[in-house]
PDB file with one MODEL, atoms N, CA, C and O in Angstrom:
MODEL        1
ATOM      1  N   UNK A   1       9.105 -10.697  -6.596  1.00  0.00           N
ATOM      2  CA  UNK A   1      10.405 -10.848  -7.296  1.00  0.00           C
ATOM      3  C   UNK A   1      10.459 -10.999  -8.748  1.00  0.00           C
ATOM      4  O   UNK A   1       9.551 -11.665  -9.246  1.00  0.00           O
ATOM      5  N   UNK A   2      11.204 -10.588  -9.398  1.00  0.00           N
ATOM      6  CA  UNK A   2      11.222 -10.757 -10.920  1.00  0.00           C
ATOM      7  C   UNK A   2      12.292 -11.743 -11.211  1.00  0.00           C
ATOM      8  O   UNK A   2      13.432 -11.507 -10.812  1.00  0.00           O
ATOM      9  N   UNK A   3      12.028 -12.821 -11.869  1.00  0.00           N
ATOM     10  CA  UNK A   3      12.920 -13.767 -12.370  1.00  0.00           C
ATOM     11  C   UNK A   3      13.547 -13.322 -13.555  1.00  0.00           C
ATOM     12  O   UNK A   3      12.823 -12.787 -14.394  1.00  0.00           O
ATOM     13  N   UNK A   4      14.931 -13.457 -13.819  1.00  0.00           N
ATOM     14  CA  UNK A   4      15.594 -12.894 -15.050  1.00  0.00           C
ATOM     15  C   UNK A   4      16.249 -14.009 -15.719  1.00  0.00           C
ATOM     16  O   UNK A   4      16.521 -14.975 -15.006  1.00  0.00           O
ATOM     17  N   UNK A   5      16.572 -14.062 -17.022  1.00  0.00           N
ATOM     18  CA  UNK A   5      17.294 -15.118 -17.639  1.00  0.00           C
ATOM     19  C   UNK A   5      18.209 -14.368 -18.631  1.00  0.00           C
ATOM     20  O   UNK A   5      17.871 -13.439 -19.365  1.00  0.00           O
ATOM     21  N   UNK A   6      19.601 -15.015 -18.510  1.00  0.00           N
ATOM     22  CA  UNK A   6      20.657 -14.708 -19.333  1.00  0.00           C
ATOM     23  C   UNK A   6      20.810 -15.608 -20.413  1.00  0.00           C
ATOM     24  O   UNK A   6      21.479 -16.621 -20.207  1.00  0.00           O
ATOM     25  N   UNK A   7      20.228 -15.389 -21.710  1.00  0.00           N
ATOM     26  CA  UNK A   7      20.145 -16.158 -22.639  1.00  0.00           C
ATOM     27  C   UNK A   7      21.610 -16.531 -23.368  1.00  0.00           C
ATOM     28  O   UNK A   7      22.270 -15.614 -23.856  1.00  0.00           O
ATOM     29  N   UNK A   8      21.987 -17.613 -23.410  1.00  0.00           N
ATOM     30  CA  UNK A   8      23.382 -18.034 -24.106  1.00  0.00           C
ATOM     31  C   UNK A   8      23.063 -19.237 -25.114  1.00  0.00           C
ATOM     32  O   UNK A   8      22.140 -20.017 -24.882  1.00  0.00           O
ATOM     33  N   UNK A   9      23.788 -19.332 -26.123  1.00  0.00           N
ATOM     34  CA  UNK A   9      23.601 -20.199 -27.214  1.00  0.00           C
ATOM     35  C   UNK A   9      24.939 -21.003 -27.055  1.00  0.00           C
ATOM     36  O   UNK A   9      26.000 -20.453 -26.760  1.00  0.00           O
ATOM     37  N   UNK A  10      24.787 -22.509 -27.302  1.00  0.00           N
ATOM     38  CA  UNK A  10      25.889 -23.214 -27.136  1.00  0.00           C
ATOM     39  C   UNK A  10      26.186 -24.185 -28.372  1.00  0.00           C
ATOM     40  O   UNK A  10      26.804 -25.249 -28.326  1.00  0.00           O
ATOM     41  N   UNK A  11      25.587 -23.558 -29.519  1.00  0.00           N
ATOM     42  CA  UNK A  11      25.725 -24.275 -30.680  1.00  0.00           C
ATOM     43  C   UNK A  11      26.878 -23.562 -31.588  1.00  0.00           C
ATOM     44  O   UNK A  11      27.500 -22.594 -31.151  1.00  0.00           O
ATOM     45  N   UNK A  12      27.092 -24.047 -32.741  1.00  0.00           N
ATOM     46  CA  UNK A  12      28.177 -23.429 -33.725  1.00  0.00           C
ATOM     47  C   UNK A  12      27.854 -22.067 -34.008  1.00  0.00           C
ATOM     48  O   UNK A  12      26.701 -21.801 -34.349  1.00  0.00           O
ATOM     49  N   UNK A  13      28.684 -21.202 -33.915  1.00  0.00           N
ATOM     50  CA  UNK A  13      28.555 -19.728 -34.330  1.00  0.00           C
ATOM     51  C   UNK A  13      27.991 -18.958 -33.184  1.00  0.00           C
ATOM     52  O   UNK A  13      27.537 -17.840 -33.428  1.00  0.00           O
ATOM     53  N   UNK A  14      27.965 -19.400 -32.008  1.00  0.00           N
ATOM     54  CA  UNK A  14      27.404 -18.849 -30.817  1.00  0.00           C
ATOM     55  C   UNK A  14      28.407 -17.652 -30.308  1.00  0.00           C
ATOM     56  O   UNK A  14      28.062 -16.741 -29.555  1.00  0.00           O
ATOM     57  N   UNK A  15      29.526 -17.807 -30.786  1.00  0.00           N
ATOM     58  CA  UNK A  15      30.583 -16.819 -30.160  1.00  0.00           C
ATOM     59  C   UNK A  15      30.287 -15.401 -30.789  1.00  0.00           C
ATOM     60  O   UNK A  15      30.762 -14.387 -30.277  1.00  0.00           O
ATOM     61  N   UNK A  16      29.509 -15.359 -31.882  1.00  0.00           N
ATOM     62  CA  UNK A  16      29.108 -14.170 -32.478  1.00  0.00           C
ATOM     63  C   UNK A  16      28.097 -13.441 -31.830  1.00  0.00           C
ATOM     64  O   UNK A  16      28.080 -12.211 -31.790  1.00  0.00           O
ATOM     65  N   UNK A  17      27.119 -14.295 -31.238  1.00  0.00           N
ATOM     66  CA  UNK A  17      25.883 -13.945 -30.678  1.00  0.00           C
ATOM     67  C   UNK A  17      25.943 -13.615 -29.008  1.00  0.00           C
ATOM     68  O   UNK A  17      25.347 -12.690 -28.457  1.00  0.00           O
ATOM     69  N   UNK A  18      26.638 -14.411 -28.489  1.00  0.00           N
ATOM     70  CA  UNK A  18      26.677 -14.455 -26.942  1.00  0.00           C
ATOM     71  C   UNK A  18      27.718 -13.643 -26.394  1.00  0.00           C
ATOM     72  O   UNK A  18      28.833 -13.681 -26.913  1.00  0.00           O
ATOM     73  N   UNK A  19      27.489 -12.916 -25.412  1.00  0.00           N
ATOM     74  CA  UNK A  19      28.620 -12.179 -24.894  1.00  0.00           C
ATOM     75  C   UNK A  19      29.089 -12.672 -23.474  1.00  0.00           C
ATOM     76  O   UNK A  19      29.733 -11.918 -22.744  1.00  0.00           O
ATOM     77  N   UNK A  20      28.755 -13.948 -23.097  1.00  0.00           N
ATOM     78  CA  UNK A  20      29.167 -14.518 -21.957  1.00  0.00           C
ATOM     79  C   UNK A  20      28.533 -14.016 -20.621  1.00  0.00           C
ATOM     80  O   UNK A  20      27.310 -14.041 -20.491  1.00  0.00           O
ATOM     81  N   UNK A  21      29.372 -13.547 -19.601  1.00  0.00           N
ATOM     82  CA  UNK A  21      28.998 -13.136 -18.478  1.00  0.00           C
ATOM     83  C   UNK A  21      28.971 -11.466 -18.506  1.00  0.00           C
ATOM     84  O   UNK A  21      28.613 -10.804 -17.532  1.00  0.00           O
ATOM     85  N   UNK A  22      29.386 -10.913 -19.721  1.00  0.00           N
ATOM     86  CA  UNK A  22      29.380  -9.404 -19.686  1.00  0.00           C
ATOM     87  C   UNK A  22      27.943  -9.050 -19.742  1.00  0.00           C
ATOM     88  O   UNK A  22      27.234  -9.590 -20.592  1.00  0.00           O
ATOM     89  N   UNK A  23      27.462  -8.205 -18.924  1.00  0.00           N
ATOM     90  CA  UNK A  23      26.222  -7.593 -18.943  1.00  0.00           C
ATOM     91  C   UNK A  23      25.262  -8.732 -18.670  1.00  0.00           C
ATOM     92  O   UNK A  23      24.353  -8.891 -19.485  1.00  0.00           O
ATOM     93  N   UNK A  24      25.338  -9.467 -17.727  1.00  0.00           N
ATOM     94  CA  UNK A  24      24.603 -10.732 -17.355  1.00  0.00           C
ATOM     95  C   UNK A  24      23.374 -10.387 -16.453  1.00  0.00           C
ATOM     96  O   UNK A  24      22.862 -11.305 -15.812  1.00  0.00           O
ATOM     97  N   UNK A  25      22.960  -9.350 -16.378  1.00  0.00           N
ATOM     98  CA  UNK A  25      21.895  -9.092 -15.533  1.00  0.00           C
ATOM     99  C   UNK A  25      20.615  -9.679 -16.072  1.00  0.00           C
ATOM    100  O   UNK A  25      19.677  -9.841 -15.291  1.00  0.00           O
ATOM    101  N   UNK A  26      20.505  -9.993 -17.276  1.00  0.00           N
ATOM    102  CA  UNK A  26      19.232 -10.729 -17.756  1.00  0.00           C
ATOM    103  C   UNK A  26      18.045  -9.963 -18.011  1.00  0.00           C
ATOM    104  O   UNK A  26      17.895  -8.886 -17.433  1.00  0.00           O
ATOM    105  N   UNK A  27      17.162 -10.412 -18.834  1.00  0.00           N
ATOM    106  CA  UNK A  27      16.081  -9.808 -19.181  1.00  0.00           C
ATOM    107  C   UNK A  27      14.802 -10.502 -18.235  1.00  0.00           C
ATOM    108  O   UNK A  27      14.845 -11.660 -17.818  1.00  0.00           O
ATOM    109  N   UNK A  28      13.834  -9.692 -18.025  1.00  0.00           N
ATOM    110  CA  UNK A  28      12.744 -10.224 -17.065  1.00  0.00           C
ATOM    111  C   UNK A  28      12.086 -11.414 -17.851  1.00  0.00           C
ATOM    112  O   UNK A  28      11.797 -11.422 -19.047  1.00  0.00           O
ATOM    113  N   UNK A  29      11.900 -12.474 -16.881  1.00  0.00           N
ATOM    114  CA  UNK A  29      11.385 -13.886 -17.461  1.00  0.00           C
ATOM    115  C   UNK A  29      10.117 -13.992 -16.870  1.00  0.00           C
ATOM    116  O   UNK A  29       9.221 -14.337 -17.641  1.00  0.00           O
ATOM    117  N   UNK A  30       9.794 -13.773 -15.635  1.00  0.00           N
ATOM    118  CA  UNK A  30       8.765 -14.118 -15.035  1.00  0.00           C
ATOM    119  C   UNK A  30       8.700 -13.462 -13.536  1.00  0.00           C
ATOM    120  O   UNK A  30       9.571 -12.674 -13.167  1.00  0.00           O
ATOM    121  N   UNK A  31       7.598 -13.846 -12.696  1.00  0.00           N
ATOM    122  CA  UNK A  31       7.610 -13.296 -11.301  1.00  0.00           C
ATOM    123  C   UNK A  31       7.384 -14.459 -10.381  1.00  0.00           C
ATOM    124  O   UNK A  31       6.904 -15.536 -10.735  1.00  0.00           O
ATOM    125  N   UNK A  32       7.790 -14.132  -9.114  1.00  0.00           N
ATOM    126  CA  UNK A  32       7.594 -15.305  -8.147  1.00  0.00           C
ATOM    127  C   UNK A  32       7.401 -14.424  -6.915  1.00  0.00           C
ATOM    128  O   UNK A  32       7.763 -13.252  -6.810  1.00  0.00           O
ATOM    129  N   UNK A  33       6.758 -15.186  -5.974  1.00  0.00           N
ATOM    130  CA  UNK A  33       6.574 -14.658  -4.672  1.00  0.00           C
ATOM    131  C   UNK A  33       7.480 -15.311  -3.563  1.00  0.00           C
ATOM    132  O   UNK A  33       7.739 -16.511  -3.649  1.00  0.00           O
ATOM    133  N   UNK A  34       7.954 -14.573  -2.553  1.00  0.00           N
ATOM    134  CA  UNK A  34       8.807 -15.303  -1.502  1.00  0.00           C
ATOM    135  C   UNK A  34       7.856 -15.493  -0.420  1.00  0.00           C
ATOM    136  O   UNK A  34       7.233 -14.523   0.013  1.00  0.00           O
ATOM    137  N   UNK A  35       7.675 -16.767   0.099  1.00  0.00           N
ATOM    138  CA  UNK A  35       6.552 -17.022   1.037  1.00  0.00           C
ATOM    139  C   UNK A  35       7.415 -17.846   2.181  1.00  0.00           C
ATOM    140  O   UNK A  35       8.336 -18.637   1.980  1.00  0.00           O
ATOM    141  N   UNK A  36       6.900 -17.469   3.316  1.00  0.00           N
ATOM    142  CA  UNK A  36       7.625 -18.110   4.611  1.00  0.00           C
ATOM    143  C   UNK A  36       6.600 -19.267   4.998  1.00  0.00           C
ATOM    144  O   UNK A  36       5.458 -19.309   4.539  1.00  0.00           O
ATOM    145  N   UNK A  37       7.073 -20.114   5.806  1.00  0.00           N
ATOM    146  CA  UNK A  37       6.334 -21.279   6.253  1.00  0.00           C
ATOM    147  C   UNK A  37       5.396 -20.681   7.093  1.00  0.00           C
ATOM    148  O   UNK A  37       5.676 -19.720   7.810  1.00  0.00           O
ATOM    149  N   UNK A  38       4.037 -21.327   7.027  1.00  0.00           N
ATOM    150  CA  UNK A  38       2.998 -20.845   7.854  1.00  0.00           C
ATOM    151  C   UNK A  38       2.344 -19.454   7.249  1.00  0.00           C
ATOM    152  O   UNK A  38       1.234 -19.103   7.651  1.00  0.00           O
ATOM    153  N   UNK A  39       2.947 -18.795   6.426  1.00  0.00           N
ATOM    154  CA  UNK A  39       2.263 -17.506   5.878  1.00  0.00           C
ATOM    155  C   UNK A  39       1.064 -17.865   5.217  1.00  0.00           C
ATOM    156  O   UNK A  39       1.018 -18.854   4.485  1.00  0.00           O
ATOM    157  N   UNK A  40       0.065 -17.110   5.428  1.00  0.00           N
ATOM    158  CA  UNK A  40      -1.302 -17.092   4.739  1.00  0.00           C
ATOM    159  C   UNK A  40      -1.169 -16.675   3.291  1.00  0.00           C
ATOM    160  O   UNK A  40      -0.658 -15.590   3.010  1.00  0.00           O
ATOM    161  N   UNK A  41      -1.648 -17.566   2.298  1.00  0.00           N
ATOM    162  CA  UNK A  41      -1.596 -17.212   1.043  1.00  0.00           C
ATOM    163  C   UNK A  41      -2.835 -16.544   0.502  1.00  0.00           C
ATOM    164  O   UNK A  41      -2.730 -15.513  -0.164  1.00  0.00           O
ATOM    165  N   UNK A  42      -4.077 -17.126   0.780  1.00  0.00           N
ATOM    166  CA  UNK A  42      -5.330 -16.510   0.499  1.00  0.00           C
ATOM    167  C   UNK A  42      -6.229 -16.639   1.593  1.00  0.00           C
ATOM    168  O   UNK A  42      -6.207 -17.603   2.359  1.00  0.00           O
ATOM    169  N   UNK A  43      -7.127 -15.552   1.689  1.00  0.00           N
ATOM    170  CA  UNK A  43      -8.082 -15.470   2.714  1.00  0.00           C
ATOM    171  C   UNK A  43      -9.475 -15.083   1.990  1.00  0.00           C
ATOM    172  O   UNK A  43      -9.573 -14.239   1.100  1.00  0.00           O
ATOM    173  N   UNK A  44     -10.523 -15.839   2.520  1.00  0.00           N
ATOM    174  CA  UNK A  44     -11.688 -15.547   1.982  1.00  0.00           C
ATOM    175  C   UNK A  44     -12.810 -15.365   3.124  1.00  0.00           C
ATOM    176  O   UNK A  44     -12.918 -16.084   4.117  1.00  0.00           O
ATOM    177  N   UNK A  45     -13.594 -14.307   2.804  1.00  0.00           N
ATOM    178  CA  UNK A  45     -14.609 -14.038   3.888  1.00  0.00           C
ATOM    179  C   UNK A  45     -15.988 -14.227   3.269  1.00  0.00           C
ATOM    180  O   UNK A  45     -16.320 -13.677   2.219  1.00  0.00           O
ATOM    181  N   UNK A  46     -16.737 -15.002   3.946  1.00  0.00           N
ATOM    182  CA  UNK A  46     -18.087 -15.524   3.207  1.00  0.00           C
ATOM    183  C   UNK A  46     -19.048 -15.679   4.264  1.00  0.00           C
ATOM    184  O   UNK A  46     -18.645 -15.608   5.425  1.00  0.00           O
ATOM    185  N   UNK A  47     -20.332 -15.893   4.008  1.00  0.00           N
ATOM    186  CA  UNK A  47     -21.501 -16.061   4.712  1.00  0.00           C
ATOM    187  C   UNK A  47     -21.215 -17.521   5.436  1.00  0.00           C
ATOM    188  O   UNK A  47     -20.365 -18.313   5.028  1.00  0.00           O
ATOM    189  N   UNK A  48     -21.983 -17.719   6.467  1.00  0.00           N
ATOM    190  CA  UNK A  48     -21.868 -19.082   7.196  1.00  0.00           C
ATOM    191  C   UNK A  48     -22.417 -20.204   6.392  1.00  0.00           C
ATOM    192  O   UNK A  48     -21.881 -21.300   6.552  1.00  0.00           O
ATOM    193  N   UNK A  49     -23.367 -20.106   5.582  1.00  0.00           N
ATOM    194  CA  UNK A  49     -23.870 -21.211   4.935  1.00  0.00           C
ATOM    195  C   UNK A  49     -23.210 -21.519   3.498  1.00  0.00           C
ATOM    196  O   UNK A  49     -23.617 -22.370   2.707  1.00  0.00           O
ATOM    197  N   UNK A  50     -22.139 -20.681   3.321  1.00  0.00           N
ATOM    198  CA  UNK A  50     -21.276 -20.799   2.046  1.00  0.00           C
ATOM    199  C   UNK A  50     -19.874 -21.456   2.523  1.00  0.00           C
ATOM    200  O   UNK A  50     -19.009 -21.624   1.664  1.00  0.00           O
ATOM    201  N   UNK A  51     -19.655 -21.781   3.685  1.00  0.00           N
ATOM    202  CA  UNK A  51     -18.265 -22.147   4.145  1.00  0.00           C
ATOM    203  C   UNK A  51     -17.776 -23.298   3.399  1.00  0.00           C
ATOM    204  O   UNK A  51     -16.640 -23.355   2.928  1.00  0.00           O
ATOM    205  N   UNK A  52     -18.692 -24.255   3.297  1.00  0.00           N
ATOM    206  CA  UNK A  52     -18.264 -25.583   2.766  1.00  0.00           C
ATOM    207  C   UNK A  52     -17.851 -25.306   1.182  1.00  0.00           C
ATOM    208  O   UNK A  52     -16.875 -25.878   0.696  1.00  0.00           O
ATOM    209  N   UNK A  53     -18.599 -24.463   0.477  1.00  0.00           N
ATOM    210  CA  UNK A  53     -18.361 -24.128  -0.817  1.00  0.00           C
ATOM    211  C   UNK A  53     -16.906 -23.512  -0.975  1.00  0.00           C
ATOM    212  O   UNK A  53     -16.081 -23.901  -1.803  1.00  0.00           O
ATOM    213  N   UNK A  54     -16.715 -22.486  -0.051  1.00  0.00           N
ATOM    214  CA  UNK A  54     -15.456 -21.805  -0.058  1.00  0.00           C
ATOM    215  C   UNK A  54     -14.295 -22.788   0.269  1.00  0.00           C
ATOM    216  O   UNK A  54     -13.269 -22.812  -0.411  1.00  0.00           O
ATOM    217  N   UNK A  55     -14.483 -23.524   1.244  1.00  0.00           N
ATOM    218  CA  UNK A  55     -13.287 -24.468   1.517  1.00  0.00           C
ATOM    219  C   UNK A  55     -13.102 -25.502   0.403  1.00  0.00           C
ATOM    220  O   UNK A  55     -11.963 -25.931   0.215  1.00  0.00           O
ATOM    221  N   UNK A  56     -14.187 -25.975  -0.409  1.00  0.00           N
ATOM    222  CA  UNK A  56     -13.725 -26.880  -1.477  1.00  0.00           C
ATOM    223  C   UNK A  56     -13.065 -25.860  -2.665  1.00  0.00           C
ATOM    224  O   UNK A  56     -12.181 -26.314  -3.390  1.00  0.00           O
ATOM    225  N   UNK A  57     -13.437 -24.751  -2.796  1.00  0.00           N
ATOM    226  CA  UNK A  57     -12.785 -23.904  -3.737  1.00  0.00           C
ATOM    227  C   UNK A  57     -11.396 -23.658  -3.348  1.00  0.00           C
ATOM    228  O   UNK A  57     -10.552 -23.676  -4.243  1.00  0.00           O
ATOM    229  N   UNK A  58     -11.036 -23.430  -2.138  1.00  0.00           N
ATOM    230  CA  UNK A  58      -9.695 -23.436  -1.753  1.00  0.00           C
ATOM    231  C   UNK A  58      -8.793 -24.845  -1.805  1.00  0.00           C
ATOM    232  O   UNK A  58      -7.586 -24.953  -2.023  1.00  0.00           O
ATOM    233  N   UNK A  59      -9.669 -25.773  -1.562  1.00  0.00           N
ATOM    234  CA  UNK A  59      -8.914 -27.234  -1.742  1.00  0.00           C
ATOM    235  C   UNK A  59      -8.518 -27.330  -3.080  1.00  0.00           C
ATOM    236  O   UNK A  59      -7.383 -27.747  -3.311  1.00  0.00           O
ATOM    237  N   UNK A  60      -9.357 -26.975  -4.124  1.00  0.00           N
ATOM    238  CA  UNK A  60      -9.144 -27.251  -5.529  1.00  0.00           C
ATOM    239  C   UNK A  60      -7.966 -26.142  -5.887  1.00  0.00           C
ATOM    240  O   UNK A  60      -7.172 -26.446  -6.777  1.00  0.00           O
ATOM    241  N   UNK A  61      -7.843 -24.995  -5.286  1.00  0.00           N
ATOM    242  CA  UNK A  61      -7.007 -23.964  -5.631  1.00  0.00           C
ATOM    243  C   UNK A  61      -5.537 -24.206  -5.145  1.00  0.00           C
ATOM    244  O   UNK A  61      -4.540 -23.706  -5.666  1.00  0.00           O
ATOM    245  N   UNK A  62      -5.556 -25.074  -4.036  1.00  0.00           N
ATOM    246  CA  UNK A  62      -4.318 -25.346  -3.468  1.00  0.00           C
ATOM    247  C   UNK A  62      -3.294 -26.312  -4.461  1.00  0.00           C
ATOM    248  O   UNK A  62      -2.083 -26.358  -4.242  1.00  0.00           O
ATOM    249  N   UNK A  63      -3.829 -26.941  -5.384  1.00  0.00           N
ATOM    250  CA  UNK A  63      -3.173 -27.754  -6.246  1.00  0.00           C
ATOM    251  C   UNK A  63      -2.258 -26.840  -7.404  1.00  0.00           C
ATOM    252  O   UNK A  63      -1.284 -27.249  -8.038  1.00  0.00           O
ATOM    253  N   UNK A  64      -2.829 -25.611  -7.461  1.00  0.00           N
ATOM    254  CA  UNK A  64      -2.183 -24.559  -8.413  1.00  0.00           C
ATOM    255  C   UNK A  64      -0.787 -24.131  -7.763  1.00  0.00           C
ATOM    256  O   UNK A  64       0.068 -23.595  -8.468  1.00  0.00           O
ATOM    257  N   UNK A  65      -0.585 -24.365  -6.472  1.00  0.00           N
ATOM    258  CA  UNK A  65       0.657 -23.822  -5.800  1.00  0.00           C
ATOM    259  C   UNK A  65       1.555 -24.990  -5.644  1.00  0.00           C
ATOM    260  O   UNK A  65       1.113 -26.129  -5.500  1.00  0.00           O
ATOM    261  N   UNK A  66       2.871 -24.691  -5.674  1.00  0.00           N
ATOM    262  CA  UNK A  66       3.803 -25.718  -5.396  1.00  0.00           C
ATOM    263  C   UNK A  66       3.945 -25.938  -3.869  1.00  0.00           C
ATOM    264  O   UNK A  66       3.779 -24.974  -3.122  1.00  0.00           O
ATOM    265  N   UNK A  67       4.241 -27.154  -3.375  1.00  0.00           N
ATOM    266  CA  UNK A  67       4.394 -27.573  -1.961  1.00  0.00           C
ATOM    267  C   UNK A  67       3.198 -27.934  -1.445  1.00  0.00           C
ATOM    268  O   UNK A  67       2.241 -28.216  -2.167  1.00  0.00           O
ATOM    269  N   UNK A  68       3.156 -27.954  -0.154  1.00  0.00           N
ATOM    270  CA  UNK A  68       1.943 -28.509   0.579  1.00  0.00           C
ATOM    271  C   UNK A  68       1.245 -27.348   1.304  1.00  0.00           C
ATOM    272  O   UNK A  68       1.885 -26.634   2.076  1.00  0.00           O
ATOM    273  N   UNK A  69      -0.059 -27.154   1.064  1.00  0.00           N
ATOM    274  CA  UNK A  69      -0.950 -26.347   1.709  1.00  0.00           C
ATOM    275  C   UNK A  69      -1.982 -26.805   2.578  1.00  0.00           C
ATOM    276  O   UNK A  69      -2.397 -27.946   2.374  1.00  0.00           O
ATOM    277  N   UNK A  70      -2.531 -26.073   3.602  1.00  0.00           N
ATOM    278  CA  UNK A  70      -3.549 -26.336   4.370  1.00  0.00           C
ATOM    279  C   UNK A  70      -4.735 -25.469   4.123  1.00  0.00           C
ATOM    280  O   UNK A  70      -4.534 -24.325   3.716  1.00  0.00           O
ATOM    281  N   UNK A  71      -5.885 -25.869   4.316  1.00  0.00           N
ATOM    282  CA  UNK A  71      -7.024 -25.160   4.212  1.00  0.00           C
ATOM    283  C   UNK A  71      -7.564 -25.033   5.673  1.00  0.00           C
ATOM    284  O   UNK A  71      -7.900 -26.047   6.284  1.00  0.00           O
ATOM    285  N   UNK A  72      -7.648 -23.795   6.233  1.00  0.00           N
ATOM    286  CA  UNK A  72      -8.075 -23.578   7.614  1.00  0.00           C
ATOM    287  C   UNK A  72      -9.230 -22.716   7.745  1.00  0.00           C
ATOM    288  O   UNK A  72      -9.206 -21.579   7.272  1.00  0.00           O
ATOM    289  N   UNK A  73     -10.313 -23.207   8.398  1.00  0.00           N
ATOM    290  CA  UNK A  73     -11.507 -22.410   8.583  1.00  0.00           C
ATOM    291  C   UNK A  73     -11.473 -21.873   9.897  1.00  0.00           C
ATOM    292  O   UNK A  73     -11.420 -22.668  10.836  1.00  0.00           O
ATOM    293  N   UNK A  74     -11.499 -20.482  10.143  1.00  0.00           N
ATOM    294  CA  UNK A  74     -11.218 -19.799  11.190  1.00  0.00           C
ATOM    295  C   UNK A  74     -12.517 -19.634  12.046  1.00  0.00           C
ATOM    296  O   UNK A  74     -13.605 -19.658  11.470  1.00  0.00           O
ATOM    297  N   UNK A  75     -12.450 -19.485  13.263  1.00  0.00           N
ATOM    298  CA  UNK A  75     -13.452 -19.234  14.249  1.00  0.00           C
ATOM    299  C   UNK A  75     -13.740 -17.749  14.499  1.00  0.00           C
ATOM    300  O   UNK A  75     -14.672 -17.366  15.206  1.00  0.00           O
ATOM    301  N   UNK A  76     -12.834 -16.900  13.841  1.00  0.00           N
ATOM    302  CA  UNK A  76     -13.037 -15.413  13.997  1.00  0.00           C
ATOM    303  C   UNK A  76     -14.128 -14.824  13.112  1.00  0.00           C
ATOM    304  O   UNK A  76     -14.472 -15.499  12.142  1.00  0.00           O
ATOM    305  N   UNK A  77     -14.719 -13.640  13.329  1.00  0.00           N
ATOM    306  CA  UNK A  77     -15.688 -13.026  12.661  1.00  0.00           C
ATOM    307  C   UNK A  77     -14.997 -12.149  11.619  1.00  0.00           C
ATOM    308  O   UNK A  77     -14.460 -11.072  11.877  1.00  0.00           O
ATOM    309  N   UNK A  78     -15.066 -12.710  10.442  1.00  0.00           N
ATOM    310  CA  UNK A  78     -14.591 -11.941   9.161  1.00  0.00           C
ATOM    311  C   UNK A  78     -12.957 -11.922   9.382  1.00  0.00           C
ATOM    312  O   UNK A  78     -12.308 -12.920   9.696  1.00  0.00           O
ATOM    313  N   UNK A  79     -12.450 -10.702   9.178  1.00  0.00           N
ATOM    314  CA  UNK A  79     -10.887 -10.634   9.236  1.00  0.00           C
ATOM    315  C   UNK A  79     -10.698  -9.799  10.557  1.00  0.00           C
ATOM    316  O   UNK A  79      -9.747  -9.028  10.690  1.00  0.00           O
ATOM    317  N   UNK A  80     -11.640  -9.990  11.511  1.00  0.00           N
ATOM    318  CA  UNK A  80     -11.408  -9.256  12.801  1.00  0.00           C
ATOM    319  C   UNK A  80     -10.643 -10.153  13.836  1.00  0.00           C
ATOM    320  O   UNK A  80     -10.408 -11.334  13.581  1.00  0.00           O
ATOM    321  N   UNK A  81     -10.272  -9.571  14.982  1.00  0.00           N
ATOM    322  CA  UNK A  81      -9.527 -10.418  15.938  1.00  0.00           C
ATOM    323  C   UNK A  81     -10.759 -11.045  16.870  1.00  0.00           C
ATOM    324  O   UNK A  81     -10.457 -11.896  17.706  1.00  0.00           O
ATOM    325  N   UNK A  82     -12.034 -10.660  16.739  1.00  0.00           N
ATOM    326  CA  UNK A  82     -13.028 -11.251  17.613  1.00  0.00           C
ATOM    327  C   UNK A  82     -13.658 -12.677  17.132  1.00  0.00           C
ATOM    328  O   UNK A  82     -13.978 -12.895  15.964  1.00  0.00           O
ATOM    329  N   UNK A  83     -13.763 -13.415  17.969  1.00  0.00           N
ATOM    330  CA  UNK A  83     -14.649 -14.701  17.644  1.00  0.00           C
ATOM    331  C   UNK A  83     -15.861 -14.452  17.359  1.00  0.00           C
ATOM    332  O   UNK A  83     -16.423 -13.405  17.682  1.00  0.00           O
ATOM    333  N   UNK A  84     -16.410 -15.415  16.703  1.00  0.00           N
ATOM    334  CA  UNK A  84     -17.944 -15.402  16.354  1.00  0.00           C
ATOM    335  C   UNK A  84     -18.906 -15.188  17.495  1.00  0.00           C
ATOM    336  O   UNK A  84     -19.864 -14.415  17.466  1.00  0.00           O
ATOM    337  N   UNK A  85     -18.557 -15.935  18.473  1.00  0.00           N
ATOM    338  CA  UNK A  85     -19.406 -15.952  19.753  1.00  0.00           C
ATOM    339  C   UNK A  85     -19.375 -14.612  20.366  1.00  0.00           C
ATOM    340  O   UNK A  85     -20.410 -14.150  20.847  1.00  0.00           O
ATOM    341  N   UNK A  86     -18.218 -13.924  20.388  1.00  0.00           N
ATOM    342  CA  UNK A  86     -17.975 -12.658  21.065  1.00  0.00           C
ATOM    343  C   UNK A  86     -18.677 -11.589  20.391  1.00  0.00           C
ATOM    344  O   UNK A  86     -19.084 -10.631  21.048  1.00  0.00           O
ATOM    345  N   UNK A  87     -18.876 -11.668  19.019  1.00  0.00           N
ATOM    346  CA  UNK A  87     -19.415 -10.614  18.154  1.00  0.00           C
ATOM    347  C   UNK A  87     -20.846 -10.695  18.323  1.00  0.00           C
ATOM    348  O   UNK A  87     -21.474  -9.638  18.270  1.00  0.00           O
ATOM    349  N   UNK A  88     -21.508 -11.858  18.531  1.00  0.00           N
ATOM    350  CA  UNK A  88     -23.003 -11.915  18.789  1.00  0.00           C
ATOM    351  C   UNK A  88     -23.435 -11.747  19.954  1.00  0.00           C
ATOM    352  O   UNK A  88     -24.644 -11.791  20.177  1.00  0.00           O
TER     353      UNK A  88
ENDMDL
END
């Protein structure tokens, strides 16, 4: 989603610069993602011996997001629906 802003001035002489709510669609201000509860934000596929390093990297990255996140280490093989035991 694109966040938009309708700039208005509230100081003296603002009536010459501001148009109020006429044409108030706004200019692009930034972007945001709409995320549902329980939705996966980041997935990493790594070797078995690097799992602790990847989990620590995700733990540090979760502070960059607003709200509360969990780091979950899956027992699936890569991004497949098969477990690691079934694959071997």
